[in-house]
DSSP file (Angstrom, degrees, kcal/mol; ACC not computed):
  #  RESIDUE AA STRUCTURE BP1 BP2  ACC     N-H-->O    O-->H-N    N-H-->O    O-->H-N    TCO  KAPPA ALPHA  PHI   PSI    X-CA   Y-CA   Z-CA
    1    1 A M              0   0    0      0, 0.0     2,-0.3     0, 0.0    71,-0.1   0.000 360.0 360.0 360.0 136.9  -99.6  -46.1    7.5
    2    2 A K        -     0   0    0     69,-0.1    72,-2.2    24,-0.0    71,-1.2  -0.803 360.0-143.0-108.5 149.1 -100.6  -43.1    9.4
    3    3 A V  E     -a   74   0A   0     -2,-0.3    25,-1.3    69,-0.2    24,-1.2  -0.942   8.5-164.5-112.6 126.0 -104.2  -41.8   10.2
    4    4 A S  E     -ab  75  28A   0     70,-2.9    72,-2.8    -2,-0.5     2,-0.4  -0.914   7.3-164.2-101.7 135.0 -105.1  -38.2   10.2
    5    5 A A  E     -ab  76  29A   0     23,-2.9    25,-2.9    -2,-0.5     2,-0.4  -0.972   6.2-167.6-116.6 134.3 -108.4  -37.3   11.9
    6    6 A Y  E     -ab  77  30A   0     70,-2.7    72,-2.4    -2,-0.4     2,-0.4  -0.944   7.4-166.2-125.0 150.3 -110.0  -33.9   11.3
    7    7 A V  E     -ab  78  31A   0     23,-2.4    25,-3.0    -2,-0.4     2,-0.4  -0.994  12.9-144.5-129.9 132.7 -112.9  -32.2   13.0
    8    8 A I  E     +ab  79  32A   0     70,-1.3    72,-1.3    -2,-0.4     2,-0.3  -0.826  32.0 170.0 -96.7 141.4 -114.7  -29.1   11.8
    9    9 A A  E     + b   0  33A   0     23,-2.5    25,-2.0    -2,-0.4     2,-0.3  -0.996  28.7 177.5-152.5 151.4 -115.8  -26.7   14.5
   10   10 A Y  S    S-     0   0    0     -2,-0.3    23,-0.0    23,-0.2    -2,-0.0  -0.822  84.0 -20.2-154.2 116.8 -117.2  -23.3   15.3
   11   11 A N  S    S+     0   0    0     -2,-0.3     3,-0.2     1,-0.1    28,-0.0   0.940  86.7 141.2  49.2  57.9 -118.0  -22.3   18.9
   12   12 A E    >>  +     0   0    0      1,-0.1     4,-3.0     2,-0.1     3,-1.9  -0.116   7.7 134.5-118.7  34.2 -118.1  -25.9   20.1
   13   13 A E  T 34 S+     0   0    0      1,-0.3     4,-0.4     2,-0.2    -1,-0.1   0.787  74.2  56.2 -57.9 -26.3 -116.5  -25.7   23.5
   14   14 A E  T 34 S+     0   0    0     -3,-0.2    -1,-0.3     1,-0.1     4,-0.2   0.707 122.5  24.2 -76.5 -19.0 -119.2  -27.8   25.0
   15   15 A K  T <> S+     0   0    0     -3,-1.9     4,-2.0     2,-0.1    -2,-0.2   0.655  99.0  82.1-118.3 -23.4 -118.6  -30.7   22.5
   16   16 A I  H  X S+     0   0    0     -4,-3.0     4,-2.9     1,-0.2     5,-0.3   0.847  89.9  53.3 -64.8 -37.1 -115.0  -30.5   21.2
   17   17 A R  H  > S+     0   0    0     -4,-0.4     4,-2.5    -5,-0.2    -1,-0.2   0.947 110.7  46.2 -62.9 -47.6 -113.3  -32.2   24.2
   18   18 A D  H  > S+     0   0    0      2,-0.2     4,-1.0     1,-0.2    -1,-0.2   0.894 115.3  48.4 -61.6 -39.0 -115.6  -35.3   24.0
   19   19 A C  H >< S+     0   0    0     -4,-2.0     3,-0.9    61,-0.3    65,-0.3   0.968 113.4  44.3 -64.9 -54.2 -115.1  -35.4   20.2
   20   20 A V  H >< S+     0   0    0     -4,-2.9     3,-2.1     1,-0.3     4,-0.3   0.865 106.2  61.9 -62.0 -36.9 -111.3  -35.1   20.3
   21   21 A Q  H >< S+     0   0    0     -4,-2.5     3,-0.8     1,-0.3    -1,-0.3   0.816  99.2  55.9 -60.5 -29.1 -111.0  -37.6   23.1
   22   22 A T  T << S+     0   0    0     -4,-1.0    -1,-0.3    -3,-0.9    -2,-0.2   0.523 108.2  50.3 -79.5  -2.7 -112.5  -40.3   20.9
   23   23 A L  T X  S+     0   0    0     -3,-2.1     3,-2.4    -4,-0.3    -1,-0.2   0.318  71.2 109.0-113.3   5.8 -109.7  -39.6   18.3
   24   24 A L  T <  S+     0   0    0     -3,-0.8    -1,-0.1    -4,-0.3    -2,-0.1   0.657  71.1  66.8 -62.5 -14.2 -106.7  -39.8   20.5
   25   25 A W  T 3  S+     0   0    0     -3,-0.2    -1,-0.3    -4,-0.1   -22,-0.1   0.708  82.4  97.3 -74.9 -21.7 -105.7  -43.1   18.8
   26   26 A A  S <  S-     0   0    0     -3,-2.4   -22,-0.1     1,-0.1     3,-0.1  -0.290  80.4-127.6 -70.1 154.1 -105.1  -41.2   15.5
   27   27 A D  S    S+     0   0    0    -24,-1.2     2,-0.3     1,-0.2   -23,-0.2   0.755  94.4  15.6 -71.2 -24.2 -101.5  -40.2   14.6
   28   28 A E  E     -b    4   0A   0    -25,-1.3   -23,-2.9    -5,-0.1     2,-0.5  -0.986  63.8-160.7-152.3 137.0 -102.7  -36.7   14.0
   29   29 A I  E     -b    5   0A   0     19,-0.3    21,-3.1    -2,-0.3     2,-0.5  -0.987   9.9-171.4-123.3 123.2 -105.8  -34.7   14.9
   30   30 A I  E     -bc   6  50A   0    -25,-2.9   -23,-2.4    -2,-0.5     2,-0.6  -0.950   7.1-161.9-112.1 129.2 -106.6  -31.5   13.1
   31   31 A V  E     -bc   7  51A   0     19,-2.8    21,-2.6    -2,-0.5     2,-1.0  -0.953   7.3-155.9-110.3 114.3 -109.4  -29.2   14.2
   32   32 A A  E     -bc   8  52A   0    -25,-3.0   -23,-2.5    -2,-0.6     2,-0.4  -0.793  19.2-170.9 -90.4 102.7 -110.5  -26.8   11.5
   33   33 A D  E     -bc   9  53A   0     19,-2.4    21,-2.9    -2,-1.0     2,-0.5  -0.795  21.0-149.9-101.7 135.1 -111.9  -23.9   13.4
   34   34 A S        -     0   0    0    -25,-2.0    22,-0.2    -2,-0.4    19,-0.1  -0.360  70.0 -63.9-101.6  53.1 -113.9  -21.2   11.7
   35   35 A G        -     0   0    0     -2,-0.5   -25,-0.1     1,-0.1    -1,-0.1   0.871  67.2-164.4  77.2  38.6 -113.0  -18.3   14.1
   36   36 A S        -     0   0    0    -27,-0.2    -1,-0.1     1,-0.1     5,-0.1  -0.211  14.5-157.8 -55.0 144.1 -114.7  -19.6   17.3
   37   37 A T  S    S+     0   0    0      3,-0.0    -1,-0.1     2,-0.0     2,-0.1   0.329  73.6  63.7-105.8   4.2 -115.1  -16.9   20.0
   38   38 A D  S    S-     0   0    0      0, 0.0     3,-0.3     0, 0.0     4,-0.2  -0.150 109.5 -75.0-106.5-154.2 -115.3  -19.4   22.8
   39   39 A R  S  > S+     0   0    0      1,-0.2     4,-2.6     2,-0.1     5,-0.3   0.108  88.1 116.6 -96.6  22.0 -112.7  -21.9   24.1
   40   40 A T  H  > S+     0   0    0      1,-0.2     4,-2.2     2,-0.2    -1,-0.2   0.948  80.4  42.5 -54.3 -53.4 -113.0  -24.4   21.3
   41   41 A A  H  > S+     0   0    0     -3,-0.3     4,-2.7     1,-0.2     5,-0.2   0.900 113.3  53.0 -63.0 -42.0 -109.4  -24.0   20.1
   42   42 A K  H  > S+     0   0    0     -4,-0.2     4,-2.1     1,-0.2    -1,-0.2   0.926 111.4  44.9 -60.2 -47.1 -108.1  -24.0   23.7
   43   43 A W  H  X S+     0   0    0     -4,-2.6     4,-0.9     2,-0.2    -1,-0.2   0.899 113.9  49.8 -66.8 -40.3 -109.7  -27.3   24.6
   44   44 A A  H ><>S+     0   0    0     -4,-2.2     5,-2.2    -5,-0.3     3,-0.8   0.935 112.2  47.1 -63.8 -46.4 -108.7  -28.9   21.4
   45   45 A E  H ><5S+     0   0    0     -4,-2.7     3,-1.8     1,-0.2    -1,-0.2   0.867 104.6  61.1 -63.7 -36.5 -105.1  -27.9   21.7
   46   46 A A  H 3<5S+     0   0    0     -4,-2.1    -1,-0.2     1,-0.3    -2,-0.2   0.779 104.7  49.7 -61.7 -25.9 -105.0  -29.0   25.4
   47   47 A L  T <<5S-     0   0    0     -4,-0.9    -1,-0.3    -3,-0.8    -2,-0.2   0.391 128.6 -97.5 -93.0   2.4 -105.8  -32.5   24.1
   48   48 A G  T < 5S+     0   0    0     -3,-1.8   -19,-0.3     1,-0.3    -3,-0.2   0.493  75.3 142.2  98.6   3.8 -103.0  -32.4   21.5
   49   49 A A      < -     0   0    0     -5,-2.2     2,-0.6    -6,-0.2    -1,-0.3  -0.480  52.0-125.3 -76.2 149.0 -105.0  -31.4   18.5
   50   50 A K  E     -c   30   0A   0    -21,-3.1   -19,-2.8    -2,-0.1     2,-0.5  -0.863  26.6-151.2 -91.2 122.0 -103.5  -29.0   15.9
   51   51 A V  E     -c   31   0A   0     -2,-0.6     2,-0.4   -21,-0.2   -19,-0.2  -0.843  13.7-174.2 -99.7 126.8 -105.9  -26.2   15.4
   52   52 A V  E     -c   32   0A   0    -21,-2.6   -19,-2.4    -2,-0.5     2,-0.6  -0.967  22.3-130.8-118.6 136.6 -106.0  -24.4   12.1
   53   53 A Q  E     +c   33   0A   0     -2,-0.4   -19,-0.2   -21,-0.2   -21,-0.1  -0.762  29.3 177.0 -89.5 124.2 -108.1  -21.4   11.5
   54   54 A V        -     0   0    0    -21,-2.9     8,-0.0    -2,-0.6    -2,-0.0  -0.977  28.9-126.2-130.4 116.7 -110.2  -21.6    8.3
   55   55 A P        -     0   0    0      0, 0.0     2,-0.8     0, 0.0   -20,-0.1  -0.346  34.8-109.1 -59.5 141.1 -112.7  -18.9    7.3
   56   56 A F        +     0   0    0    -22,-0.2     3,-0.1     1,-0.1   -22,-0.0  -0.644  53.7 152.4 -80.4 112.6 -116.1  -20.4    6.7
   57   57 A N  S    S-     0   0    0     -2,-0.8     4,-0.3     1,-0.7    -1,-0.1  -0.208  74.2 -52.3-126.0  38.5 -116.9  -20.3    2.9
   58   58 A G     >  -     0   0    0      1,-0.1     4,-2.2     2,-0.1    -1,-0.7  -0.110  62.0 -86.5 103.5 155.7 -119.2  -23.3    3.0
   59   59 A F  H  > S+     0   0    0      1,-0.2     4,-2.6     2,-0.2     5,-0.2   0.856 123.1  56.0 -68.2 -35.7 -118.9  -26.8    4.3
   60   60 A G  H  > S+     0   0    0      2,-0.2     4,-2.4     1,-0.2    -1,-0.2   0.945 111.5  43.0 -60.8 -48.1 -117.2  -28.2    1.2
   61   61 A D  H  > S+     0   0    0     -4,-0.3     4,-2.8     2,-0.2     5,-0.2   0.901 112.6  54.1 -64.3 -40.7 -114.5  -25.6    1.3
   62   62 A L  H  X S+     0   0    0     -4,-2.2     4,-2.2     1,-0.2    -2,-0.2   0.922 111.0  45.0 -60.2 -45.2 -114.1  -26.1    5.0
   63   63 A R  H  X S+     0   0    0     -4,-2.6     4,-2.6     2,-0.2    -1,-0.2   0.913 113.2  50.2 -66.4 -42.3 -113.6  -29.8    4.6
   64   64 A N  H  X S+     0   0    0     -4,-2.4     4,-1.8    -5,-0.2    -2,-0.2   0.898 110.7  49.6 -63.1 -39.9 -111.2  -29.4    1.7
   65   65 A Q  H  X S+     0   0    0     -4,-2.8     4,-0.6     2,-0.2    -1,-0.2   0.904 110.7  50.4 -64.8 -40.6 -109.2  -26.9    3.7
   66   66 A A  H >< S+     0   0    0     -4,-2.2     3,-1.3     1,-0.2     4,-0.5   0.931 109.1  51.3 -62.0 -45.2 -109.1  -29.3    6.7
   67   67 A I  H >< S+     0   0    0     -4,-2.6     3,-1.5     1,-0.3    -1,-0.2   0.865 100.8  62.9 -59.7 -36.7 -107.9  -32.1    4.4
   68   68 A S  H 3< S+     0   0    0     -4,-1.8    -1,-0.3     1,-0.3    -2,-0.2   0.722 102.6  50.7 -64.4 -18.8 -105.1  -29.9    3.1
   69   69 A H  T << S+     0   0    0     -3,-1.3     2,-0.3    -4,-0.6    -1,-0.3   0.519  89.4 100.4 -93.3  -7.5 -103.6  -29.8    6.6
   70   70 A C    <   -     0   0    0     -3,-1.5     5,-0.1    -4,-0.5   -66,-0.0  -0.610  45.4-177.7 -82.6 137.7 -103.7  -33.6    7.1
   71   71 A T        +     0   0    0     -2,-0.3    -1,-0.1     3,-0.1   -69,-0.1   0.440  46.3 107.7-112.2  -3.3 -100.4  -35.4    6.5
   72   72 A G  S    S-     0   0    0      2,-0.2   -69,-0.2     1,-0.1    -2,-0.0  -0.217  74.1-124.4 -75.6 165.3 -101.6  -39.0    7.1
   73   73 A D  S    S+     0   0    0    -71,-1.2     2,-0.3     1,-0.1   -70,-0.2   0.779 101.8  38.8 -74.8 -29.6 -102.0  -41.8    4.5
   74   74 A W  E    S-a    3   0A   0    -72,-2.2   -70,-2.9     2,-0.0     2,-0.4  -0.902  75.0-152.6-120.3 149.4 -105.7  -42.2    5.7
   75   75 A I  E     -a    4   0A   0     -2,-0.3     2,-0.4   -72,-0.2   -70,-0.2  -0.991   5.6-167.9-128.5 130.0 -108.1  -39.4    6.7
   76   76 A F  E     -a    5   0A   0    -72,-2.8   -70,-2.7    -2,-0.4     2,-0.4  -0.969  13.0-155.0-116.9 130.0 -111.0  -39.8    9.1
   77   77 A S  E     +a    6   0A   0     -2,-0.4     2,-0.3   -72,-0.2   -70,-0.2  -0.883  17.8 165.5-114.4 134.3 -113.6  -37.0    9.3
   78   78 A L  E     -a    7   0A   0    -72,-2.4   -70,-1.3    -2,-0.4     2,-0.3  -0.982  29.9-131.7-137.5 152.2 -115.9  -36.0   12.1
   79   79 A D  E >   -a    8   0A   0     -2,-0.3     3,-2.1   -72,-0.2   -70,-0.1  -0.654  39.8-105.3 -90.3 161.7 -118.0  -33.0   13.0
   80   80 A S  T 3  S+     0   0    0    -72,-1.3   -61,-0.3     1,-0.3   -60,-0.1   0.703 120.3  55.0 -66.2 -18.7 -117.6  -31.7   16.5
   81   81 A D  T 3  S+     0   0    0    -62,-0.1    -1,-0.3   -63,-0.1     2,-0.3   0.317  97.4  84.8 -94.6   9.6 -120.9  -33.2   17.6
   82   82 A E    <   -     0   0    0     -3,-2.1     2,-0.3     2,-0.0    -4,-0.1  -0.718  62.0-154.6-107.6 160.3 -119.9  -36.7   16.4
   83   83 A R        -     0   0    0     -2,-0.3     2,-0.6   -62,-0.1   -64,-0.1  -0.972  16.2-129.1-133.3 147.4 -117.9  -39.4   18.3
   84   84 A C        -     0   0    0     -2,-0.3     2,-0.0   -65,-0.3    -6,-0.0  -0.874  31.2-139.6 -94.2 119.7 -115.7  -42.2   17.1
   85   85 A T     >  -     0   0    0     -2,-0.6     4,-2.6     1,-0.1     5,-0.2  -0.316  19.9-113.7 -74.5 162.0 -116.8  -45.4   18.8
   86   86 A A  H  > S+     0   0    0      1,-0.2     4,-2.6     2,-0.2     5,-0.2   0.868 118.7  54.6 -61.7 -36.2 -114.3  -48.0   20.1
   87   87 A E  H  > S+     0   0    0      2,-0.2     4,-2.1     1,-0.2    -1,-0.2   0.914 109.5  45.6 -65.7 -42.8 -115.7  -50.4   17.5
   88   88 A A  H  > S+     0   0    0      2,-0.2     4,-2.7     1,-0.2    -2,-0.2   0.928 112.7  52.0 -64.9 -44.6 -115.1  -48.0   14.6
   89   89 A R  H  X S+     0   0    0     -4,-2.6     4,-2.6     1,-0.2     5,-0.2   0.938 110.1  47.9 -55.1 -50.0 -111.6  -47.2   16.0
   90   90 A D  H  X S+     0   0    0     -4,-2.6     4,-2.1     1,-0.2    -1,-0.2   0.893 112.9  47.9 -62.3 -40.9 -110.7  -50.8   16.2
   91   91 A E  H  X S+     0   0    0     -4,-2.1     4,-2.5     2,-0.2    -1,-0.2   0.896 111.3  50.9 -67.5 -39.7 -111.9  -51.5   12.6
   92   92 A I  H  X S+     0   0    0     -4,-2.7     4,-2.8     2,-0.2     5,-0.2   0.937 110.4  48.9 -62.4 -46.2 -110.1  -48.5   11.3
   93   93 A V  H  X S+     0   0    0     -4,-2.6     4,-1.7     1,-0.2    -1,-0.2   0.903 111.8  49.9 -60.7 -41.1 -106.8  -49.6   12.9
   94   94 A E  H  < S+     0   0    0     -4,-2.1     4,-0.3    -5,-0.2    -1,-0.2   0.920 112.1  47.3 -63.8 -43.8 -107.3  -53.1   11.5
   95   95 A I  H >< S+     0   0    0     -4,-2.5     3,-1.6     1,-0.2     6,-0.3   0.929 110.6  51.6 -62.9 -46.0 -107.9  -51.7    8.0
   96   96 A V  H 3< S+     0   0    0     -4,-2.8    -1,-0.2     1,-0.3    -2,-0.2   0.845 110.0  49.7 -61.7 -34.6 -104.9  -49.3    8.1
   97   97 A N  T 3< S+     0   0    0     -4,-1.7     2,-0.7    -5,-0.2    -1,-0.3   0.416  92.9  90.1 -86.3   2.5 -102.6  -52.2    9.1
   98   98 A N    X   -     0   0    0     -3,-1.6     3,-1.8    -4,-0.3    -1,-0.0  -0.891  63.5-157.4-103.7 113.8 -103.9  -54.4    6.3
   99   99 A A  T 3  S+     0   0    0     -2,-0.7    -1,-0.1     1,-0.3    -4,-0.0   0.703  92.2  57.5 -62.3 -20.2 -101.8  -54.0    3.1
  100  100 A E  T 3  S+     0   0    0     -3,-0.0    -1,-0.3    -5,-0.0    -5,-0.0   0.207  80.1 131.6 -96.9  15.7 -104.8  -55.4    1.0
  101  101 A S    <   -     0   0    0     -3,-1.8    -5,-0.0    -6,-0.3    -6,-0.0  -0.197  59.2-111.2 -64.9 157.4 -107.2  -52.7    2.2
  102  102 A L        -     0   0    0      1,-0.1    -1,-0.1     2,-0.1     3,-0.1  -0.142  26.4-111.9 -75.1-178.4 -109.4  -50.8   -0.2
  103  103 A D  S    S+     0   0    0      1,-0.2     2,-0.3   -29,-0.0    -1,-0.1   0.687  92.2  22.0 -92.4 -21.3 -108.9  -47.1   -0.8
  104  104 A I        -     0   0    0    -30,-0.1     2,-0.3     2,-0.0    -1,-0.2  -0.997  61.6-169.6-150.0 147.6 -112.1  -45.7    0.8
  105  105 A Y        -     0   0    0     -2,-0.3     2,-0.5    -3,-0.1     0, 0.0  -0.965  17.7-136.1-137.9 153.1 -114.6  -46.9    3.3
  106  106 A L        -     0   0    0     -2,-0.3    -2,-0.0     0, 0.0     0, 0.0  -0.940  17.8-148.5-107.8 130.9 -118.0  -45.8    4.5
  107  107 A V        -     0   0    0     -2,-0.5   -19,-0.0     1,-0.0    -2,-0.0  -0.884  20.5-123.4-100.9 121.6 -118.6  -45.8    8.3
  108  108 A P        -     0   0    0      0, 0.0     2,-0.3     0, 0.0    -1,-0.0  -0.291  27.9-140.6 -60.8 148.7 -122.2  -46.5    9.3
  109  109 A R        -     0   0    0      2,-0.0     2,-0.5     0, 0.0     0, 0.0  -0.841  12.6-157.4-113.7 149.2 -123.8  -43.8   11.5
  110  110 A R        -     0   0    0     -2,-0.3     2,-0.4     2,-0.0     0, 0.0  -0.967  18.4-158.8-122.8 111.9 -126.0  -44.0   14.5
  111  111 A N        -     0   0    0     -2,-0.5     2,-0.5     2,-0.0    -2,-0.0  -0.743   5.9-165.3 -95.0 137.1 -128.0  -40.8   15.0
  112  112 A I        -     0   0    0     -2,-0.4     2,-0.4     3,-0.0     3,-0.3  -0.980   8.7-172.8-122.5 119.6 -129.5  -39.9   18.3
  113  113 A F        +     0   0    0     -2,-0.5    -2,-0.0     1,-0.2     0, 0.0  -0.890  64.3   1.8-113.8 143.0 -132.1  -37.1   18.3
  114  114 A F  S    S-     0   0    0     -2,-0.4     2,-0.3     1,-0.2    -1,-0.2   0.896  77.8-173.9  54.0  46.9 -133.7  -35.5   21.4
  115  115 A R        -     0   0    0     -3,-0.3    -1,-0.2     1,-0.1     2,-0.2  -0.553  28.0-113.5 -72.6 132.9 -131.7  -37.5   23.8
  116  116 A A        -     0   0    0     -2,-0.3     2,-0.3     1,-0.1    -1,-0.1  -0.460  28.1-127.9 -68.3 135.5 -132.8  -36.9   27.4
  117  117 A L              0   0    0     -2,-0.2    -1,-0.1     1,-0.1     0, 0.0  -0.662 360.0 360.0 -84.8 139.4 -130.2  -35.1   29.5
  118  118 A D              0   0    0     -2,-0.3    -1,-0.1     0, 0.0    -2,-0.0   0.472 360.0 360.0 -79.2 360.0 -129.4  -36.7   32.8
């Protein structure tokens, strides 16, 4: 079973590298970019992600367009300001390799607001 991970992005050059780096375990990484004018696409491609340009017609359409480019049996979704933890990665890999897995899972989130910059 293969895992596709997709990220939606627009002008996220400051965040896209950290995001994509947490997905390097996936069989395929798709970055659905909505016409960024910064280096978002360049940084994503440099890490091996496939960048597809998708006009922004709402978040639902953007996510559906991103999914249409995924070829994996499983799909993992992140926004560019989100990260996949090592614990989530390990659990996903375990689920994917288990023939008795369910069809869909919810990943708990940990939100951090107003984090002090070092």
